[in-house]
C-alpha positions as CSV (number, residue, x, y, z in Angstrom):
1,M,-0.3,-0.2,0.3
2,K,2.8,2.0,1.0
3,K,4.5,1.8,-2.9
4,I,1.4,2.7,-4.1
5,T,0.7,5.8,-1.8
6,I,4.7,6.7,-2.7
7,L,3.6,6.5,-7.0
8,L,0.9,8.6,-6.9
9,V,2.7,11.2,-4.8
10,L,5.2,10.6,-7.2
11,L,2.9,10.9,-10.2
12,F,1.2,14.2,-8.3
13,S,4.2,15.8,-8.4
14,I,5.6,15.3,-11.7
15,S,2.0,16.6,-12.7
16,L,2.6,19.7,-10.5
17,I,6.1,20.3,-12.2
18,T,4.6,20.2,-15.6
19,N,1.4,22.4,-15.0
20,A,4.0,24.8,-13.3
21,Q,6.0,25.0,-16.5
22,N,2.6,25.3,-18.7
23,G,1.9,27.8,-16.4
24,K,4.8,29.6,-17.2
25,R,4.0,29.4,-20.6
26,N,0.5,30.1,-20.5
27,S,1.3,33.0,-18.0
28,A,4.0,35.1,-20.2
29,K,1.5,34.7,-22.7
30,A,-1.1,36.7,-21.0
31,N,1.4,38.9,-19.5
32,M,2.1,39.3,-23.7
33,D,-1.6,40.1,-24.3
34,A,-1.8,42.4,-21.5
35,G,1.2,44.5,-22.4
36,K,3.2,43.6,-20.1
37,L,6.5,42.7,-22.0
38,E,9.5,42.7,-19.9
39,K,7.6,40.1,-17.6
40,A,6.3,38.0,-20.3
41,K,9.5,37.9,-21.5
42,E,11.2,36.6,-18.2
43,L,8.5,34.1,-18.1
44,I,8.8,32.6,-21.9
45,D,12.7,32.7,-21.2
46,L,11.8,30.0,-18.1
47,A,10.0,28.2,-20.2
48,V,12.1,27.9,-22.9
49,A,14.9,26.7,-21.3
50,H,12.7,24.2,-18.6
51,D,13.1,20.4,-19.7
52,K,9.4,20.3,-19.3
53,T,8.1,22.9,-22.2
54,K,11.3,23.3,-23.9
55,D,10.0,20.9,-26.4
56,D,6.7,22.0,-26.7
57,A,5.5,23.9,-30.0
58,K,3.4,26.1,-28.8
59,T,6.2,27.2,-26.1
60,W,8.2,28.2,-28.7
61,L,5.1,29.9,-30.8
62,Y,4.7,32.6,-27.8
63,Y,8.3,33.4,-27.6
64,G,8.0,33.9,-31.2
65,E,5.0,36.6,-30.3
66,I,6.6,38.2,-27.7
67,Y,10.0,38.8,-29.0
68,A,8.3,40.2,-32.0
69,Q,6.6,42.7,-29.5
70,L,9.9,43.3,-28.4
71,G,11.7,44.2,-31.3
72,T,8.2,46.5,-32.9
73,S,8.1,48.2,-30.0
74,T,7.9,51.9,-29.7
75,D,8.8,52.0,-26.0
76,E,12.5,52.4,-25.9
77,A,13.1,50.7,-22.7
78,I,11.2,47.8,-23.9
79,A,12.7,47.6,-27.0
80,N,16.4,47.5,-25.4
81,L,15.2,44.5,-23.3
82,D,16.7,42.7,-26.3
83,P,17.9,44.8,-29.7
84,D,18.4,41.4,-31.0
85,A,14.7,40.4,-30.6
86,L,13.3,39.7,-34.2
87,T,15.8,37.9,-35.6
88,K,15.1,35.7,-32.2
89,S,11.3,35.9,-32.7
90,M,12.1,34.1,-36.2
91,E,14.3,31.9,-34.4
92,G,11.1,31.4,-32.6
93,Y,8.5,30.7,-34.7
94,K,11.7,27.9,-37.1
95,K,11.4,26.0,-33.2
96,A,7.3,26.0,-33.2
97,T,7.0,24.9,-36.8
98,A,9.6,22.2,-36.3
99,L,7.8,20.8,-33.5
100,D,4.6,20.9,-35.0
101,K,4.5,17.9,-36.0
102,K,0.4,18.1,-36.8
103,N,0.1,21.3,-37.6
104,S,-2.4,22.6,-35.3
105,L,-0.6,25.6,-34.8
106,Y,-0.3,26.2,-38.7
107,L,-2.7,28.7,-39.0
108,E,-1.2,31.0,-36.3
109,L,2.1,30.5,-37.2
110,S,1.4,31.5,-40.7
111,T,-0.6,34.7,-39.7
112,N,2.8,35.5,-37.6
113,V,5.4,34.7,-39.8
114,L,4.1,37.0,-42.5
115,K,3.7,39.8,-39.6
116,L,7.8,39.3,-38.8
117,A,8.6,39.1,-42.8
118,N,6.0,42.5,-43.5
119,T,8.4,44.0,-40.6
120,F,11.5,42.3,-42.2
121,Y,10.8,43.8,-45.5
122,T,9.7,47.7,-43.8
123,K,12.9,47.7,-42.6
124,G,14.5,47.0,-45.6
125,I,12.9,49.2,-48.0
126,T,13.4,52.7,-45.0
127,S,17.2,51.6,-44.9
128,F,16.9,51.5,-49.5
129,E,15.3,54.7,-48.5
130,G,18.1,56.3,-46.9
131,E,20.7,54.2,-49.0
132,A,21.7,52.2,-46.4
133,F,21.9,49.1,-48.9
134,D,24.2,46.7,-47.0
135,K,21.7,47.2,-44.0
136,A,18.8,46.7,-46.2
137,I,20.1,43.3,-47.7
138,D,20.7,42.5,-44.5
139,W,16.8,43.1,-43.5
140,F,15.2,41.7,-46.9
141,D,17.0,38.2,-46.6
142,K,15.9,38.3,-43.0
143,A,12.6,38.7,-44.3
144,S,12.8,35.6,-47.3
145,D,14.0,33.8,-44.5
146,A,11.1,34.0,-42.3
147,N,8.7,33.3,-45.4
148,A,11.1,30.1,-45.9
149,V,9.5,29.1,-42.5
150,I,6.1,28.8,-44.3
151,D,7.5,27.7,-47.6
152,I,6.8,30.7,-49.2
153,V,9.2,32.0,-51.8
154,D,8.9,36.0,-51.9
155,T,10.7,37.0,-55.6
156,M,9.6,40.7,-54.2
157,T,11.8,40.5,-51.4
158,I,14.8,38.6,-53.5
159,Y,14.2,41.5,-56.2
160,A,14.7,44.1,-53.6
161,T,17.9,42.9,-52.3
162,A,19.1,42.4,-55.6
163,L,18.4,45.7,-56.1
164,S,20.0,46.7,-53.1
165,A,23.3,45.3,-53.7
166,S,23.5,46.3,-57.1
167,N,22.8,50.3,-56.0
168,G,24.8,49.5,-53.6
169,G,28.4,48.1,-55.4
170,I,27.6,44.8,-53.7
171,D,28.3,43.1,-56.4
172,D,29.0,39.4,-55.2
173,V,25.6,39.7,-53.6
174,A,24.0,41.3,-56.6
175,R,25.1,38.2,-59.2
176,V,23.4,35.6,-56.9
177,K,20.2,37.4,-56.7
178,Y,19.3,38.1,-60.0
179,A,21.0,34.6,-61.5
180,K,18.7,33.0,-58.7
181,L,15.6,35.4,-60.4
182,I,16.2,34.6,-63.8
183,E,16.3,30.9,-62.8
184,M,13.0,31.7,-61.4
185,D,11.3,33.0,-63.9
186,Y,10.6,36.3,-62.2
187,N,8.9,38.7,-64.7
188,N,11.1,41.6,-64.7
189,A,13.0,42.5,-67.5
190,S,15.5,45.0,-65.7
191,I,17.0,41.9,-64.0
192,Y,18.8,40.4,-67.1
193,S,20.5,43.8,-68.0
194,E,21.3,44.1,-64.0
195,L,23.1,41.6,-63.7
196,A,24.8,42.4,-67.2
197,N,26.1,45.1,-65.9
198,V,27.8,43.3,-62.8
199,Y,29.6,41.4,-65.4
200,K,30.1,44.1,-67.6
201,K,31.9,46.1,-64.6
202,E,33.9,42.7,-64.2
203,E,34.7,43.7,-67.9
204,N,33.5,39.7,-68.7
205,F,31.8,41.1,-71.9
206,E,31.2,37.5,-73.3
207,K,28.9,36.8,-70.2
208,A,27.2,40.0,-70.0
209,E,26.2,39.4,-74.1
210,E,25.1,35.9,-73.1
211,I,22.2,37.1,-69.9
212,L,21.1,39.8,-72.6
213,A,21.0,38.0,-75.3
214,A,18.6,35.1,-72.6
215,G,16.5,38.5,-71.8
216,R,15.7,39.5,-75.4
217,V,14.4,35.9,-76.3
218,K,11.8,36.5,-72.9
219,F,11.7,39.7,-73.3
220,P,12.2,40.6,-77.3
221,D,10.7,44.7,-77.5
222,N,12.1,45.3,-74.0
223,N,13.9,48.6,-74.7
224,G,16.1,48.2,-71.1
225,I,17.4,45.5,-72.4
226,L,18.2,46.9,-76.2
227,I,20.3,50.1,-74.5
228,A,22.0,47.5,-72.0
229,E,23.4,46.3,-75.1
230,I,24.3,49.0,-76.8
231,N,26.3,50.1,-73.5
232,I,28.4,46.6,-73.4
233,L,29.4,47.3,-77.4
234,L,29.9,50.9,-76.6
235,G,32.6,49.5,-73.8
236,Q,34.2,47.6,-76.5
237,G,34.2,50.3,-79.6
238,R,32.1,47.8,-81.5
239,F,30.2,51.3,-83.4
240,D,28.6,49.3,-86.5
241,E,26.9,47.2,-84.2
242,V,25.8,49.5,-81.8
243,I,24.4,51.9,-84.7
244,T,22.2,48.6,-85.9
245,K,20.8,48.3,-82.4
246,L,20.5,52.3,-81.9
247,K,18.1,52.4,-85.1
248,K,16.1,49.1,-83.2
249,S,16.0,51.1,-80.3
250,I,14.7,54.2,-82.4
251,E,11.7,52.2,-83.5
252,L,10.5,50.9,-80.1
253,E,10.6,54.3,-78.6
254,P,10.7,57.1,-81.2
255,E,10.4,60.3,-79.1
256,N,13.6,59.3,-76.9
257,A,15.9,62.4,-77.5
258,S,19.0,60.9,-76.0
259,L,18.9,57.7,-78.6
260,Y,19.3,60.2,-81.3
261,L,21.9,61.8,-79.1
262,A,24.0,58.3,-79.1
263,L,23.2,57.2,-82.3
264,G,25.1,60.9,-83.4
265,D,27.7,60.2,-81.3
266,S,28.5,56.7,-82.7
267,Y,28.5,58.1,-86.1
268,K,30.9,60.7,-84.8
269,E,33.3,58.0,-83.7
270,I,33.4,56.3,-87.1
271,K,33.8,59.7,-88.8
272,N,30.6,60.3,-90.4
273,N,29.9,63.5,-89.6
274,D,26.6,63.8,-92.2
275,E,25.2,61.2,-90.3
276,A,25.9,62.3,-87.3
277,I,24.8,66.3,-87.7
278,N,21.8,64.5,-89.1
279,Y,21.0,62.4,-85.7
280,Y,22.0,65.5,-83.6
281,K,19.0,67.6,-85.5
282,K,16.9,65.4,-84.6
283,A,17.5,65.4,-81.1
284,L,16.7,68.8,-81.0
285,E,13.6,68.3,-83.1
286,I,12.3,66.4,-80.2
287,N,13.7,68.6,-77.6
288,S,15.2,72.0,-78.7
289,D,17.0,72.9,-75.2
290,Y,19.0,69.8,-75.2
291,F,22.2,70.5,-74.0
292,L,24.6,67.8,-75.0
293,A,22.9,67.3,-78.6
294,L,23.6,70.8,-79.4
295,Y,27.2,71.0,-77.5
296,N,28.1,68.1,-79.6
297,L,26.3,69.2,-83.0
298,G,28.7,72.4,-82.2
299,V,32.0,70.0,-81.6
300,V,31.2,68.4,-85.4
301,Y,31.7,71.5,-87.3
302,Y,33.9,73.2,-84.9
303,S,36.4,70.2,-85.0
304,H,36.4,70.1,-89.2
305,A,37.5,74.4,-88.6
306,F,39.7,73.8,-85.5
307,D,41.9,70.9,-88.3
308,L,41.5,73.2,-90.8
309,N,42.8,76.0,-88.5
310,M,45.4,74.0,-87.7
311,E,46.7,72.9,-90.8
312,A,46.7,77.1,-92.1
313,N,49.1,77.9,-89.3
314,D,51.3,74.8,-90.4
315,L,51.7,76.8,-94.0
316,P,55.1,78.6,-94.9
317,F,55.0,81.9,-94.3
318,D,55.1,82.7,-97.9
319,E,51.8,81.1,-99.3
320,T,49.5,83.8,-98.0
321,E,47.2,83.0,-100.5
322,K,46.5,79.5,-99.6
323,Y,46.5,80.5,-95.9
324,N,43.9,83.1,-96.6
325,K,41.7,80.6,-98.4
326,V,42.1,77.7,-95.8
327,M,41.3,80.2,-92.8
328,E,37.9,81.1,-94.7
329,E,37.3,77.4,-95.3
330,A,37.9,76.9,-91.1
331,N,35.7,80.1,-90.5
332,K,32.9,79.0,-92.5
333,F,32.9,75.7,-90.6
334,F,33.2,77.4,-86.8
335,L,30.6,80.1,-88.1
336,E,28.1,76.9,-88.7
337,G,28.7,75.6,-85.3
338,L,28.8,79.2,-83.4
339,P,24.6,78.9,-83.0
340,Y,24.8,76.2,-81.5
341,F,27.6,76.6,-78.9
342,E,25.5,79.8,-78.4
343,R,22.3,78.0,-77.5
344,A,24.2,76.1,-75.4
345,Y,25.6,78.4,-73.6
346,A,22.0,80.1,-73.0
347,I,21.5,76.7,-70.9
348,D,24.9,76.7,-68.9
349,S,27.0,80.0,-69.2
350,E,29.4,78.0,-66.7
351,D,30.2,75.0,-69.1
352,T,33.8,75.4,-69.5
353,D,34.3,73.8,-72.8
354,V,31.6,75.8,-74.3
355,L,33.3,78.8,-73.2
356,K,36.6,77.4,-75.0
357,A,35.5,77.2,-78.1
358,L,33.4,80.4,-78.0
359,R,36.6,82.4,-78.1
360,Q,38.2,80.2,-80.3
361,I,35.3,81.0,-82.4
362,Y,34.8,84.7,-81.9
363,T,38.6,85.2,-82.2
364,S,38.8,83.3,-85.2
365,T,36.0,84.9,-86.5
366,K,36.9,88.4,-85.5
367,Q,33.8,88.9,-83.7
368,L,35.8,91.3,-80.8
369,D,32.7,92.9,-79.0
370,K,31.5,89.3,-79.1
371,L,34.4,88.5,-77.1
372,K,34.4,91.5,-75.2
373,E,31.4,91.0,-74.0
374,L,32.2,86.7,-73.5
375,N,34.8,87.7,-71.3
376,N,33.6,90.2,-69.6
377,H,29.9,88.2,-68.4
């Protein structure tokens, strides 16, 4: 009889201990619900450390909830109870998910995990907007990790991580994230041009072109990919190919003045000044105050005039007639370029290259009043 009594007492004691620990866990939840987070933290920390409750899914669910509230509290004293509270919250949800073999807590866990992932994502956006790109990457990665707890793959968060990395020049991260998005068939053309840009910076032009070719197959009419291809070719001085692609790009965006400017620049590079002038003027038809188009158009005439000027200066002293003829031709080109430089000057009177060109033209064409006015400005 004594043995039975002792056994009952032991069983009763064990039950009391278990109930006591469950009581701490439940009391932690109750204190959290009442807004008493300091006490809730104290109790849940005991519950997750105790042998009787440390392997219980609900214990870790409550742990995750309490630490999530600590990490998002606007009360500085509460937030300072654990600076790493949000990360610990995620660890709590991970353990709860692993222990919840029958998925009896799935709804509660899903709701709380999604809320936590959104918290991480919001912090990532704040860091991104503040140009703290390394911190943004960390927060976005945590958002992805939180989503993974409930088997959600959030491509938007991965894209945000990749964008943070490329904006921050953290190319090793950008390369991995953009490649992952391409593998996942993420429906955003910019991931191809962004990844290509990483390889371009490394001067791996072959890989960059390979990525862009794949992007063009998926997005055949995307001008962003086409422009990225053009930039790759420009970096290698492949102007004939640039011209072909720019013309295709203009078909897609006929009102984009910068494309006409780029086409004019490309023709200038291969010494086809007539076509360069043609496309600079087309750029100005779209935007009459386009400074670069005005300046570059002036440069085409100025360069030709300057070359003639140098040719004249190299003539022997006794070839006066030929000198005058060459200088007359030079001044003709100076005067053709002059209106474009003057319009550029009206837009930006501080540009040193424009000022230098105007002084040269006024001096060479003997417009001394204009030269004096320019020098006194």
